C-alpha positions as CSV (number, residue, x, y, z in Angstrom):
1,X,25.4,-7.1,11.4
2,X,22.5,-9.0,9.7
3,X,23.0,-8.6,5.9
4,X,21.8,-11.5,3.8
5,X,22.5,-12.2,0.2
6,X,21.0,-14.8,-2.1
7,X,22.9,-15.6,-5.3
8,X,21.0,-17.6,-8.0
9,X,19.2,-19.7,-5.3
10,X,17.2,-22.6,-6.6
11,X,15.1,-25.2,-4.8
12,X,14.0,-28.5,-6.3
13,X,11.8,-31.2,-4.9
14,X,12.6,-34.0,-7.2
15,X,11.7,-32.9,-10.7
16,X,9.7,-29.9,-9.4
17,X,11.5,-26.6,-9.3
18,X,9.9,-24.3,-6.6
19,X,12.5,-21.5,-6.4
20,X,13.9,-20.5,-9.8
21,X,17.2,-18.6,-9.5
22,X,16.5,-15.9,-7.0
23,X,19.0,-13.1,-6.5
24,X,18.3,-10.8,-3.5
25,X,20.4,-8.5,-1.3
26,X,19.0,-7.7,2.1
27,X,20.7,-4.9,4.0
28,X,21.5,-4.9,7.7
29,X,18.4,-3.9,9.8
30,X,15.9,-4.1,7.0
31,X,12.4,-5.4,7.4
32,X,11.8,-7.5,4.3
33,X,8.5,-9.1,3.5
34,X,7.8,-11.9,1.0
35,X,4.3,-11.8,-0.5
36,X,2.7,-13.7,-3.3
37,X,-0.2,-16.1,-4.1
38,X,-0.4,-19.5,-2.5
39,X,2.2,-21.8,-3.9
40,X,4.5,-19.0,-5.1
41,X,7.5,-20.3,-3.0
42,X,7.6,-17.6,-0.3
43,X,7.7,-20.0,2.7
44,X,10.1,-22.3,0.9
45,X,12.5,-19.5,0.2
46,X,12.3,-18.4,3.9
47,X,13.0,-22.0,5.0
48,X,15.9,-22.3,2.5
49,X,17.5,-19.2,3.9
50,X,17.1,-20.5,7.5
51,X,18.6,-23.9,6.5
52,X,15.4,-25.8,7.2
53,X,15.3,-26.7,3.5
54,X,18.5,-27.6,1.5
55,X,19.5,-25.1,-1.1
56,X,19.6,-27.1,-4.4
57,X,21.8,-24.6,-6.3
58,X,23.2,-21.1,-5.7
59,X,24.6,-19.5,-2.6
60,X,23.3,-18.0,0.7
61,X,25.6,-15.5,2.4
62,X,25.0,-14.1,5.9
63,X,27.2,-11.2,6.8
64,X,29.3,-12.0,3.8
65,X,29.9,-15.7,4.9
66,X,28.7,-18.5,2.7
67,X,26.3,-20.6,4.9
68,X,24.8,-22.6,2.1
69,X,26.1,-25.9,3.5
70,X,26.0,-24.9,7.2
71,X,23.2,-26.4,9.4
72,X,20.4,-24.2,10.7
73,X,21.6,-24.0,14.3
74,X,24.9,-22.5,13.1
75,X,23.4,-19.7,11.0
76,X,22.5,-17.3,13.8
77,X,18.9,-17.0,12.7
78,X,15.7,-17.2,14.8
79,X,12.5,-18.6,13.4
80,X,9.0,-17.6,14.5
81,X,6.2,-19.7,13.1
82,X,2.4,-19.3,13.0
83,X,2.2,-22.1,15.6
84,X,3.5,-20.8,19.0
85,X,4.9,-24.3,20.0
86,X,5.2,-23.3,23.7
87,X,5.8,-25.9,26.4
88,X,2.4,-26.0,28.3
89,X,3.9,-27.2,31.6
90,X,6.4,-24.3,31.7
91,X,5.6,-20.7,32.6
92,X,6.5,-17.8,30.3
93,X,9.9,-17.2,32.0
94,X,11.0,-20.8,31.5
95,X,9.6,-21.0,27.9
96,X,11.6,-17.9,26.9
97,X,14.8,-19.0,28.5
98,X,14.6,-22.7,27.6
99,X,16.9,-22.4,24.6
100,X,19.6,-20.7,26.5
101,X,19.3,-23.2,29.3
102,X,19.8,-26.2,27.0
103,X,22.8,-24.3,25.5
104,X,24.3,-24.3,29.0
105,X,24.2,-20.5,29.6
106,X,24.6,-19.3,33.2
107,X,21.4,-18.7,35.1
108,X,22.2,-15.0,35.6
109,X,22.6,-14.5,31.9
110,X,19.4,-16.3,31.1
111,X,17.5,-14.2,33.7
112,X,19.0,-10.9,32.3
113,X,18.1,-11.7,28.7
114,X,14.6,-13.0,29.6
115,X,13.8,-9.8,31.6
116,X,15.2,-7.6,28.8
117,X,13.0,-9.4,26.2
118,X,10.0,-9.3,28.5
119,X,10.4,-5.5,28.8
120,X,10.6,-5.1,25.1
121,X,7.4,-7.2,24.6
122,X,5.5,-5.9,27.6
123,X,5.4,-9.3,29.2
124,X,6.8,-8.5,32.6
125,X,3.5,-9.2,34.4
126,X,3.0,-12.5,32.6
127,X,6.4,-14.2,33.4
128,X,4.9,-16.6,36.0
129,X,1.9,-17.6,33.9
130,X,1.4,-20.8,31.9
131,X,0.6,-20.6,28.2
132,X,-3.0,-21.6,28.8
133,X,-3.5,-18.4,30.8
134,X,-2.5,-16.2,27.9
135,X,-4.4,-14.8,24.9
136,X,-3.3,-15.7,21.4
137,X,-1.4,-12.4,21.0
138,X,0.4,-12.9,24.3
139,X,1.4,-16.4,23.3
140,X,2.8,-15.1,20.0
141,X,4.8,-12.5,21.9
142,X,6.3,-15.2,24.1
143,X,7.3,-17.1,21.0
144,X,9.0,-13.9,19.7
145,X,10.6,-13.4,23.1
146,X,12.1,-16.9,22.9
147,X,13.8,-15.8,19.7
148,X,14.9,-12.4,21.0
149,X,16.9,-13.9,24.0
150,X,19.1,-15.7,21.5
151,X,20.3,-12.3,20.1
152,X,20.0,-13.6,16.5
153,X,21.6,-12.1,13.4
154,X,18.1,-12.0,11.8
155,X,14.5,-12.9,12.6
156,X,12.6,-15.2,10.2
157,X,8.8,-14.9,10.5
158,X,6.6,-17.5,8.7
159,X,3.0,-16.1,8.7
160,X,3.2,-15.5,12.5
161,X,-0.2,-13.7,12.8
162,X,-2.4,-15.9,10.7
163,X,-3.8,-17.8,13.7
164,X,-5.0,-14.5,15.4
165,X,-8.3,-12.8,14.9
166,X,-8.5,-9.5,13.1
167,X,-8.3,-7.3,16.2
168,X,-5.2,-9.1,17.5
169,X,-3.5,-9.0,14.1
170,X,-3.8,-5.2,14.1
171,X,-2.4,-5.1,17.7
172,X,0.5,-7.4,16.8
173,X,1.4,-5.4,13.7
174,X,1.9,-2.4,16.0
175,X,4.0,-4.6,18.3
176,X,6.2,-5.9,15.5
177,X,6.7,-2.5,14.0
178,X,7.9,-1.1,17.4
179,X,10.0,-4.2,18.0
180,X,11.8,-3.7,14.7
181,X,12.3,0.0,15.5
182,X,13.8,-0.8,18.9
183,X,15.9,-3.8,18.1
184,X,17.1,-2.6,14.6
185,X,17.6,-6.3,13.7
186,X,17.1,-7.7,10.2
187,X,13.7,-9.3,9.8
188,X,12.4,-11.4,7.0
189,X,8.6,-12.0,7.1
190,X,6.3,-14.2,5.0
191,X,2.6,-13.3,4.7
192,X,-0.3,-13.6,2.4
193,X,-1.8,-10.5,3.9
194,X,-0.8,-7.5,1.9
195,X,-2.0,-5.1,4.6
196,X,0.7,-6.6,6.8
197,X,3.2,-6.2,4.0
198,X,2.3,-2.6,3.2
199,X,2.3,-1.4,6.9
200,X,5.4,-3.3,8.1
201,X,7.9,-3.6,5.3
202,X,10.9,-1.4,4.4
203,X,10.8,-3.4,1.1
204,X,8.4,-6.0,-0.3
205,X,9.5,-8.9,-2.4
206,X,6.7,-10.0,-4.7
207,X,7.0,-13.6,-5.8
208,X,5.1,-15.6,-8.4
209,X,5.9,-19.2,-9.4
210,X,9.3,-19.1,-7.7
211,X,10.5,-16.0,-9.4
212,X,10.8,-12.4,-8.0
213,X,8.4,-10.2,-10.0
214,X,9.5,-6.9,-8.3
215,X,11.2,-5.6,-5.2
216,X,10.6,-2.2,-3.7
217,X,9.1,-0.1,-0.9
218,X,5.4,-0.3,-0.4
219,X,5.0,3.1,-2.0
220,X,7.1,2.1,-5.0
221,X,5.1,-1.0,-5.7
222,X,1.8,0.7,-5.2
223,X,2.6,3.7,-7.4
224,X,5.0,2.2,-9.9
225,X,4.1,-1.5,-10.5
226,X,6.5,-3.1,-13.0
227,X,3.9,-5.4,-14.6
228,X,0.3,-6.4,-14.5
229,X,0.8,-9.1,-11.9
230,X,2.3,-6.7,-9.3
231,X,-0.3,-4.0,-10.3
232,X,-3.2,-6.2,-9.4
233,X,-1.6,-8.1,-6.5
234,X,-0.6,-5.0,-4.5
235,X,-3.6,-2.8,-3.4
236,X,-7.0,-3.6,-2.0
237,X,-9.4,-3.2,-3.7
238,X,-7.2,-4.2,-6.6
239,X,-6.3,-2.1,-9.6
240,X,-8.8,-2.1,-12.5
241,X,-7.2,-3.3,-15.8
242,X,-9.0,-2.2,-18.9
243,X,-8.2,-3.1,-22.6
244,X,-7.1,-0.2,-24.7
245,X,-5.0,0.8,-27.7
246,X,-2.8,3.8,-28.7
247,X,-3.8,6.4,-31.3
248,X,-0.9,8.8,-31.6
249,X,-0.5,10.6,-28.3
250,X,-3.9,9.4,-27.0
251,X,-5.2,6.1,-25.6
252,X,-8.7,4.8,-26.5
253,X,-10.5,2.2,-24.3
254,X,-11.8,-0.8,-26.2
255,X,-15.4,-0.1,-25.6
256,X,-15.1,3.4,-24.2
257,X,-13.6,6.8,-24.7
258,X,-10.0,7.8,-24.0
259,X,-7.6,10.6,-23.2
260,X,-4.0,11.8,-23.4
261,X,-1.4,9.1,-23.1
262,X,1.8,10.2,-21.3
263,X,3.6,6.8,-21.6
264,X,6.1,5.9,-24.2
265,X,5.1,2.8,-26.2
266,X,2.1,0.9,-27.5
267,X,-0.4,0.6,-24.7
268,X,-2.7,-2.4,-24.6
269,X,-3.8,-2.3,-21.0
270,X,-4.9,0.7,-18.9
271,X,-4.5,0.4,-15.1
272,X,-6.5,2.7,-12.8
273,X,-6.9,2.2,-9.1
274,X,-10.4,2.5,-7.5
275,X,-9.6,5.8,-5.7
276,X,-8.4,7.4,-8.9
277,X,-11.9,7.2,-10.5
278,X,-14.5,9.9,-10.0
279,X,-18.2,9.6,-10.8
280,X,-20.2,12.0,-13.0
281,X,-23.2,12.0,-15.3
282,X,-23.5,9.4,-18.0
283,X,-21.5,10.6,-21.0
284,X,-18.8,12.2,-18.9
285,X,-15.3,10.9,-18.5
286,X,-13.7,7.8,-20.1
287,X,-16.6,5.3,-20.1
288,X,-20.2,4.8,-19.0
289,X,-21.7,2.2,-16.7
290,X,-24.4,1.2,-14.3
291,X,-23.8,0.8,-10.6
292,X,-24.2,-2.8,-9.7
293,X,-23.1,-3.1,-6.1
294,X,-22.7,-0.5,-3.3
295,X,-20.7,-1.4,-0.2
296,X,-20.9,1.3,2.6
297,X,-17.9,1.0,4.9
298,X,-18.2,4.2,6.9
299,X,-15.3,6.4,5.8
300,X,-15.3,4.8,2.4
301,X,-17.8,3.5,-0.1
302,X,-16.9,0.8,-2.6
303,X,-18.8,0.6,-5.9
304,X,-18.8,-2.1,-8.6
305,X,-19.9,-0.6,-11.9
306,X,-21.0,-2.7,-14.9
307,X,-19.3,-1.1,-17.9
308,X,-20.5,-3.5,-20.5
309,X,-17.7,-4.9,-22.7
310,X,-15.1,-3.3,-20.5
311,X,-16.3,-5.5,-17.6
312,X,-16.8,-4.6,-13.9
313,X,-14.9,-1.5,-12.6
314,X,-14.3,-1.0,-8.9
315,X,-14.4,2.5,-7.5
316,X,-13.6,3.9,-4.0
317,X,-15.5,7.0,-3.0
318,X,-15.9,8.9,0.3
319,X,-18.4,7.4,2.6
320,X,-20.9,10.3,2.3
321,X,-21.3,9.8,-1.5
322,X,-25.0,9.3,-2.6
323,X,-25.0,6.2,-4.9
324,X,-27.6,3.5,-5.4
325,X,-27.6,0.3,-7.5
326,X,-29.0,1.0,-10.9
327,X,-27.6,4.5,-11.1
328,X,-26.2,5.3,-14.6
329,X,-22.8,7.1,-14.3
330,X,-19.8,8.2,-16.3
331,X,-16.4,7.3,-14.9
332,X,-13.8,10.1,-14.8
333,X,-10.2,8.9,-14.5
334,X,-7.5,11.0,-12.9
335,X,-5.0,11.5,-15.7
336,X,-2.1,11.7,-13.3
337,X,-2.9,8.3,-11.7
338,X,-3.1,6.1,-14.9
339,X,-0.8,3.2,-15.6
340,X,-0.2,1.7,-19.1
341,X,1.1,-1.8,-19.9
342,X,2.1,-3.3,-23.2
343,X,0.8,-6.5,-24.8
344,X,3.2,-8.6,-22.6
345,X,1.9,-6.9,-19.4
346,X,5.1,-4.9,-18.8
347,X,4.6,-1.3,-17.5
348,X,5.4,1.4,-20.0
349,X,7.7,4.2,-19.0
350,X,6.3,7.7,-18.7
351,X,7.1,10.3,-21.4
């Protein structure tokens, strides 16, 4: 129970096309996360699946049934928004059970489902409190509990943690991960925070301008980005992209040195993540530069190195590294961690 399939789904607002022919199959019990820059269509796509926005073209299937023209209330989905939208005059128990009460469910059934959801979300001791007596994280858990009691086919989360501070977001990430593990229910989640995407998702859907750029597990997207956009969007600090060209079985940086090329095709861009770069003496490695900025983060140290015509290169080192602004260094790339892209920004296959 809980499979969802999109077939050539489009969404138009007048003459503006926001979703451009999306095909996607979501398996039962998957945790799918939509990510992408602001305006890419991720929330619109979520709302279209839920029925809150009309699907302009294409089909939406839930458990094999075409629901494209079916109203939201009949799709068996539960929405959780960044706004908690709790009734301030009701306690937690009544807020969680309100939907079942308006649906005419027996009092005994409502009590059973509310208590079950409260146990799953560790809210048993808060059932008699009003929303104003709760923290932001507790209020969001109540909003999630209100959805759980409906026993939906799938949960739809639209940036549910964006109103919380950093510490509460981390706490709620843990709660959501455990909730998915316990409920085994399909979840579709929209976020602009790639840390949430990388830590929660079974698969990530990367969107840009209403088009799916790539779908894969967090590890697949990080280690095997399909194009320059995905390579730079997934990962923080982002991947360094440097201009290069191929010379036989070698690559040469445009403004630096080079090394062996293991990709098949004409490389025009070299991608290397900050943690795949070591620091040596000037003249060593693939290019030279001058340390411009040092950010000490405890376990890690982030450097920004000015490499002249190659631009600024980000590097992640262990926190005990001894580096200062103005140091002249050579950058040593890990040859097993390099990515090559052609002139169109498409990843080249490995040889």
